[in-house]
C-alpha positions in Angstrom: 47.6 244.2 104.8 51.1 244.0 103.4 54.3 245.7 104.4 56.4 246.7 101.4 60.1 247.2 102.2 62.9 248.4 100.0 66.5 247.9 101.0 68.9 250.4 99.6 72.3 249.0 98.5 71.8 245.7 100.4 75.1 244.3 99.1 77.2 247.4 99.8 75.7 248.7 103.0 75.5 245.7 105.3 78.0 245.4 108.1 77.6 244.6 111.8 74.8 242.1 110.9 72.4 244.9 110.1 70.5 242.7 107.6 69.0 241.2 110.7 66.8 244.2 111.0 65.0 243.2 107.8 64.6 239.6 108.9 63.2 240.8 112.2 60.6 243.0 110.5 59.6 240.2 108.2 59.1 237.8 111.1 57.0 240.2 113.1 54.7 240.7 110.2 54.5 237.0 109.4 53.6 236.1 113.0 50.7 238.5 112.8 49.5 237.4 109.4 50.6 240.6 107.7 52.0 240.2 104.2 55.6 241.1 103.6 57.5 242.0 100.4 61.1 242.8 100.2 63.0 244.3 97.3 66.5 245.7 96.9 67.8 248.7 95.0 71.5 248.8 94.2 73.7 251.0 92.0 71.9 252.2 88.9 68.5 250.9 90.0 65.4 253.1 89.9 63.4 253.8 93.1 59.6 254.2 92.8 58.5 256.4 95.8 55.0 254.9 95.7 55.9 251.2 95.5 57.3 250.8 99.0 56.3 252.2 102.5 59.5 251.4 104.5 63.0 252.1 103.1 66.1 250.8 104.8 69.8 251.5 104.5 72.4 250.0 106.7 76.1 250.7 107.4 79.1 250.4 105.2 82.8 251.1 105.1 84.2 254.3 103.7 84.8 252.8 100.2 81.3 251.6 100.0 79.9 254.9 101.2 81.9 256.7 98.4 80.3 254.6 95.7 76.8 254.7 97.3 76.8 258.4 97.9 77.5 259.3 94.2 74.9 256.9 92.9 72.3 257.9 95.5 72.5 261.6 94.9 72.6 261.2 91.1 69.8 258.7 90.7 67.7 258.3 93.9 67.7 261.4 96.0 64.6 263.0 94.4 62.5 259.8 94.6 63.5 259.2 98.2 62.7 262.8 99.1 59.3 262.3 97.5 58.7 259.1 99.4 59.6 260.7 102.7 57.4 263.7 102.1 54.4 261.5 101.4 54.8 259.7 104.7 57.0 256.7 103.9 59.2 255.4 106.7 63.0 255.5 106.3 65.4 253.8 108.7 69.1 254.6 108.2 71.7 253.0 110.4 75.3 254.1 110.9 76.8 254.7 107.5 73.3 255.1 106.0 72.5 257.6 108.8 75.6 259.7 107.8 74.3 259.9 104.3 70.9 261.3 105.4 72.5 264.7 105.9 74.0 267.3 103.6 77.5 265.8 103.5 80.1 263.6 105.1 83.6 265.1 105.3 86.2 262.4 104.9 89.6 264.0 105.3 90.0 266.1 102.2 87.0 264.5 100.4 83.4 265.6 100.8 80.7 262.9 100.1 77.3 264.4 99.2 74.3 263.3 101.1 70.6 263.0 100.6 69.8 266.2 102.5 66.7 264.6 104.0 67.8 265.9 107.5 69.7 269.0 108.5 72.9 267.4 109.7 76.6 267.2 108.8 79.1 264.5 109.5 82.8 265.0 109.7 85.8 262.8 110.3 87.8 264.3 113.2 91.3 263.4 114.3 90.0 261.6 117.4 89.5 258.0 118.4 86.4 256.1 117.0 83.3 256.2 119.1 82.9 252.5 120.1 80.8 250.7 122.7 77.4 249.8 124.1 74.9 252.6 124.2 71.5 253.3 125.6 69.3 256.3 124.7 66.0 257.6 125.9 63.5 258.0 123.1 60.0 259.5 123.1 57.9 258.3 120.2 54.7 258.2 122.3 53.0 257.6 124.6 56.0 258.1 126.8 59.8 257.8 126.9 61.4 254.4 126.4 64.9 253.1 126.1 66.7 251.9 123.0 69.9 249.9 123.5 72.5 248.8 121.0 76.1 249.1 119.9 78.0 252.0 118.2 81.2 252.0 116.2 81.8 255.0 114.1 84.7 257.3 113.2 82.4 260.2 111.9 81.0 262.8 114.2 77.5 263.9 113.4 76.2 267.4 114.2 72.5 268.3 114.0 71.4 271.7 112.7 69.5 274.2 114.8 66.1 273.0 115.9 66.7 269.5 114.5 65.2 266.7 116.7 67.5 263.9 117.7 66.2 260.4 117.9 67.0 260.4 121.6 69.3 261.5 124.4 72.2 259.5 125.5 71.9 257.7 128.8 75.0 255.6 128.4 77.5 255.7 125.6 78.7 258.4 123.2 76.1 259.1 120.6 76.3 261.4 117.6 79.6 263.0 118.5 80.5 262.3 122.1 79.8 265.9 123.1 76.2 267.0 123.0 74.5 263.9 124.4 72.3 263.5 121.3 71.9 260.3 119.4 70.5 259.9 115.9 67.9 262.1 114.2 64.2 262.0 113.7 62.3 264.0 111.1 58.7 263.0 110.5 59.0 259.3 109.6 62.7 259.4 109.0 64.9 257.8 111.6 68.7 257.8 111.6 70.8 256.2 114.3 74.3 254.8 115.0 72.8 251.9 117.0 73.3 248.6 115.3 74.4 245.0 115.9 71.4 244.8 114.7 69.1 247.4 116.3 65.6 246.0 116.0 65.9 242.5 117.5 67.1 244.2 120.7 64.3 246.8 120.6 61.1 245.0 119.4 58.9 247.9 120.3 60.7 250.1 117.8 60.2 247.5 115.0 56.5 247.5 115.7 56.4 251.3 115.7 58.0 251.3 112.2 55.7 248.6 110.9 52.6 250.5 112.1 53.8 253.8 110.5 54.5 252.0 107.2 51.1 250.4 107.2 49.4 253.6 108.0 51.0 255.2 105.0 49.6 252.5 102.7 46.2 252.0 104.3 45.4 255.4 105.7 45.0 254.4 109.4 47.5 253.2 111.9 46.7 249.6 112.8 46.6 248.2 116.3 49.2 245.4 116.1 48.5 242.1 117.7 50.7 241.5 120.8 53.3 238.8 120.4 55.1 236.6 122.9 58.2 238.7 123.2 60.0 236.7 126.0 63.2 236.3 123.9 63.0 239.8 122.6 62.6 241.2 126.1 65.7 239.2 127.2 67.7 240.5 124.3 66.7 244.1 125.2 67.6 243.6 128.9 70.9 242.1 127.9 71.7 245.1 125.7 70.7 247.5 128.4 72.9 245.7 130.9 75.8 245.7 128.5 75.5 249.5 128.2 75.2 249.9 132.0 71.6 251.0 131.9 70.1 247.7 133.1 
């Protein structure tokens, strides 16, 4: 088996060490003898919806989001939508998450989004939402905790009936008001948790790997257990930092 991952705008959308998510996915595949290929798609590059099974977009500053949004909508939105509809996995973190929705309102400017999830993000005249955060997530077979760090000026609001990734246990989440964090739609996952997210939550990394391999090979594999002593310690430390230890 082989996991095929495509990073969207790896040079522009990579702050808060979020590239570590890709390294972590690669290592967990390699430790199990699963092949791993990684490619990048930047401004002007074509995206083949069938060539990759896991798509990743990290966070970026406002200036980077402006450039990325225009290129993404003009040249990649249709292909990413086709990939998502055919079961590909998409993980979008922070600035990438904001671009999953219909638009991101930046003062007097509106950045277009991918419209892969029914959500809107706005920049409100309020302090940034910053701090350690823990959310309760149920991706089966039961609820588990994700822990990380958030730092965002935009407030994200989900449309009616849209499923959040989780509910805030500690921290602020999408907008500091409704106790939602992130979004989940089929195999699309958006979240503000970074720093990076996956090394602190190894079980989520394995969940994404299994979903991506299922898309390629038609059946979800039973991943070989790993010695996750360091990963468990990182998770416990992140939980404790959020006050959910």
